[in-house]
matplotlib code that plots the C-alpha trace (Angstrom):
import matplotlib.pyplot as plt

x = [-21.7, -22.0, -20.9, -19.4, -19.3, -17.4, -18.1, -15.6, -17.5, -17.6, -14.6, -13.5, -13.1, -15.7, -16.4, -20.1, -20.8, -23.6, -23.7, -25.8, -26.2, -27.6, -31.2, -30.6, -31.5, -29.0, -28.0, -26.5, -23.8, -22.9, -24.1, -22.0, -22.7, -22.6, -22.5, -25.3, -22.9, -22.0, -25.7, -26.3, -23.4, -24.8, -28.4, -27.3, -25.4, -28.4, -30.8, -28.7, -28.1, -31.8, -30.9, -33.5, -32.2, -33.8, -31.8, -29.6, -27.2, -24.9, -21.7, -22.0, -23.5, -20.7, -21.8, -19.4, -21.2, -24.7, -24.6, -26.6, -29.1, -31.8, -31.2, -31.5, -34.7, -36.2, -35.1, -35.6, -37.8, -35.2, -34.7, -31.1, -30.6, -27.9, -27.3, -29.5, -26.4, -25.7, -29.0, -27.8, -25.2, -27.7, -30.2, -27.8, -25.4, -24.9, -23.4, -21.0, -19.8, -19.3, -17.0, -15.1, -15.1, -14.4, -17.8, -18.7, -22.0, -22.7, -26.1, -26.9, -30.5, -30.8, -34.4, -35.9, -34.0, -35.0, -35.3, -32.2, -29.5, -28.6, -26.2, -29.1, -30.0, -29.6, -30.2, -31.3, -30.9, -31.4, -29.6, -27.2, -27.3, -25.3, -24.9, -24.2, -21.1, -20.9, -17.6, -17.8, -14.9, -14.7, -18.2, -20.6, -22.6, -20.2, -20.8, -19.3, -21.4, -20.2, -21.2, -20.1, -20.9, -18.6, -16.1, -16.6, -16.5, -17.6, -15.7, -16.8, -14.3, -13.3, -10.6, -8.6, -5.7, -2.8, -4.7, -7.8, -10.4, -9.8, -11.1, -10.7, -14.2, -17.1, -18.2, -14.9, -12.7, -9.4, -9.1, -12.7, -12.0, -8.8, -10.6, -13.5, -11.0, -9.0, -12.2, -13.3, -10.1, -9.8, -13.2, -13.0, -11.2, -7.9, -9.0, -11.9, -11.6, -12.2, -13.9, -13.3, -15.0, -12.0, -9.0, -8.2, -9.4, -7.3, -7.8, -8.0, -4.6, -2.8, -4.3, -3.7, -0.1, 0.9, -1.5, 0.6, -2.3, -3.5, -0.5, 0.4]
y = [-70.4, -70.2, -72.7, -71.2, -73.5, -72.3, -73.3, -72.2, -72.0, -71.0, -70.4, -67.4, -69.3, -67.3, -68.0, -68.6, -69.0, -70.7, -69.4, -71.2, -71.7, -74.4, -73.2, -74.4, -71.0, -70.0, -67.2, -67.6, -65.1, -64.5, -67.6, -67.6, -71.3, -71.6, -75.3, -77.7, -79.8, -76.7, -75.9, -79.5, -79.5, -76.4, -77.6, -81.0, -79.4, -77.3, -80.1, -82.8, -80.6, -79.6, -75.9, -73.3, -70.5, -67.1, -64.7, -64.6, -61.6, -60.0, -58.2, -56.7, -57.6, -58.6, -61.5, -64.1, -63.5, -63.9, -66.7, -68.8, -66.1, -67.5, -71.0, -69.9, -68.0, -71.0, -73.5, -71.6, -68.6, -66.1, -63.0, -61.8, -58.6, -56.1, -52.4, -50.2, -48.8, -52.3, -52.7, -51.5, -54.3, -56.8, -55.9, -56.0, -58.9, -59.0, -55.5, -56.5, -59.6, -57.8, -55.4, -57.9, -61.0, -59.3, -59.6, -63.1, -63.5, -66.5, -67.5, -65.6, -65.9, -63.7, -63.9, -60.7, -58.4, -58.4, -55.6, -53.4, -53.5, -50.3, -49.2, -49.6, -53.2, -56.0, -59.5, -61.9, -65.7, -67.9, -66.5, -64.4, -61.4, -59.8, -56.0, -54.2, -52.1, -50.0, -50.5, -48.8, -48.7, -52.1, -51.3, -48.4, -50.2, -52.8, -53.8, -56.1, -58.2, -58.5, -60.9, -59.1, -62.0, -64.4, -61.8, -62.8, -60.4, -61.3, -58.8, -59.7, -58.4, -55.3, -57.0, -60.1, -61.7, -59.2, -57.5, -55.5, -55.7, -54.3, -50.8, -50.6, -51.9, -49.5, -47.8, -48.7, -46.1, -46.8, -44.2, -44.7, -48.3, -47.5, -45.1, -47.5, -50.3, -48.0, -47.0, -50.6, -52.0, -49.2, -49.9, -53.7, -55.8, -57.2, -60.8, -60.6, -63.3, -62.1, -64.3, -62.8, -63.3, -65.1, -66.8, -67.8, -66.2, -63.6, -61.5, -57.8, -57.7, -59.2, -56.8, -53.7, -54.7, -56.2, -55.3, -53.3, -51.4, -49.9, -47.9, -50.2]
z = [-21.3, -25.1, -27.8, -30.9, -34.0, -37.0, -40.5, -43.1, -46.4, -50.1, -52.4, -50.4, -47.1, -45.2, -41.5, -40.7, -36.9, -35.1, -31.5, -28.9, -25.2, -22.9, -23.6, -27.2, -28.6, -31.3, -33.6, -37.0, -38.0, -41.7, -43.4, -46.6, -47.4, -51.2, -51.9, -51.0, -48.9, -46.8, -46.3, -45.3, -42.8, -41.1, -41.0, -39.8, -36.9, -35.9, -36.2, -34.5, -31.6, -31.4, -31.7, -32.2, -34.4, -33.4, -35.7, -38.7, -38.3, -40.9, -39.9, -43.5, -46.8, -49.1, -51.2, -49.6, -46.3, -47.6, -50.1, -47.6, -46.6, -48.8, -47.5, -43.9, -44.6, -46.4, -43.8, -40.5, -41.5, -40.6, -42.7, -42.6, -40.6, -41.4, -40.9, -43.1, -44.8, -46.1, -47.8, -51.2, -51.1, -49.8, -52.5, -55.5, -55.1, -58.9, -58.9, -56.2, -58.0, -61.3, -59.4, -57.4, -59.6, -62.9, -64.3, -63.1, -61.3, -59.0, -57.6, -54.4, -53.4, -50.3, -49.4, -47.8, -45.5, -41.9, -39.4, -39.7, -37.0, -35.3, -32.5, -30.1, -31.2, -28.6, -29.8, -27.1, -27.4, -24.4, -21.4, -23.5, -25.7, -28.5, -28.8, -32.1, -32.4, -35.6, -37.4, -40.8, -43.2, -44.8, -46.0, -45.2, -42.5, -41.2, -37.6, -35.0, -32.6, -29.0, -26.3, -23.2, -20.9, -22.7, -24.0, -27.6, -30.5, -34.0, -36.2, -39.7, -42.2, -40.2, -38.1, -38.8, -37.0, -37.5, -40.3, -41.3, -44.0, -47.4, -48.1, -51.9, -52.7, -53.3, -50.0, -48.3, -46.6, -45.1, -42.4, -41.4, -40.7, -38.9, -36.6, -36.1, -35.0, -32.7, -30.9, -30.7, -29.3, -26.8, -25.4, -25.0, -22.4, -23.5, -23.1, -25.5, -28.2, -31.7, -34.3, -37.7, -41.0, -42.5, -41.0, -37.4, -34.1, -32.3, -29.2, -28.3, -26.6, -29.5, -32.0, -29.8, -29.4, -32.7, -35.5, -37.9, -39.3, -36.0, -34.9, -32.1]

ax = plt.figure().add_subplot(projection="3d")
ax.plot(x, y, z, "-o")
ax.set_aspect("equal")
plt.show()
């Protein structure tokens, strides 16, 4: 059994997840912690529960998902890992912010990028594992992370409850995302719980049946 702790952080309300099992190994997904209090809340949870983080994984590299990457690297020695097609975003957060925030640039120390994630990557933690499912469209190298044992999917900004990620940012493509999500939902069991990058959880059956963007 896994424990999934959600931290909703930064001004954009991004969901950072700490996923662990009874071995106390843990993975951190999309640490977008911006404020010092947010970083302290995450590290306090990890430390108080005596967790051992083994990886920091990014569903994609938009700045609101990586505000805390430098902090995680400094605190736990983990370089953030993303798909190689996300590295231009990861390596130039200032350009992202100028585009999205109308010229404003916020501090976003990322630390180094870790080993890229691919469709063949399997991340092991404790008695569990996460597999990488490519899901481009919101961004060029967007991925989902799937724990088959526990039927849990971390969808980043590709899939939200009754919605999908925006595709009007550089590198986004609407129909690519639609096709990615249709393939994804077709392949997964209907009772898989979806943990998105913003907003509440959902499940595969709900999105197959009711998501207005996916031709249900």
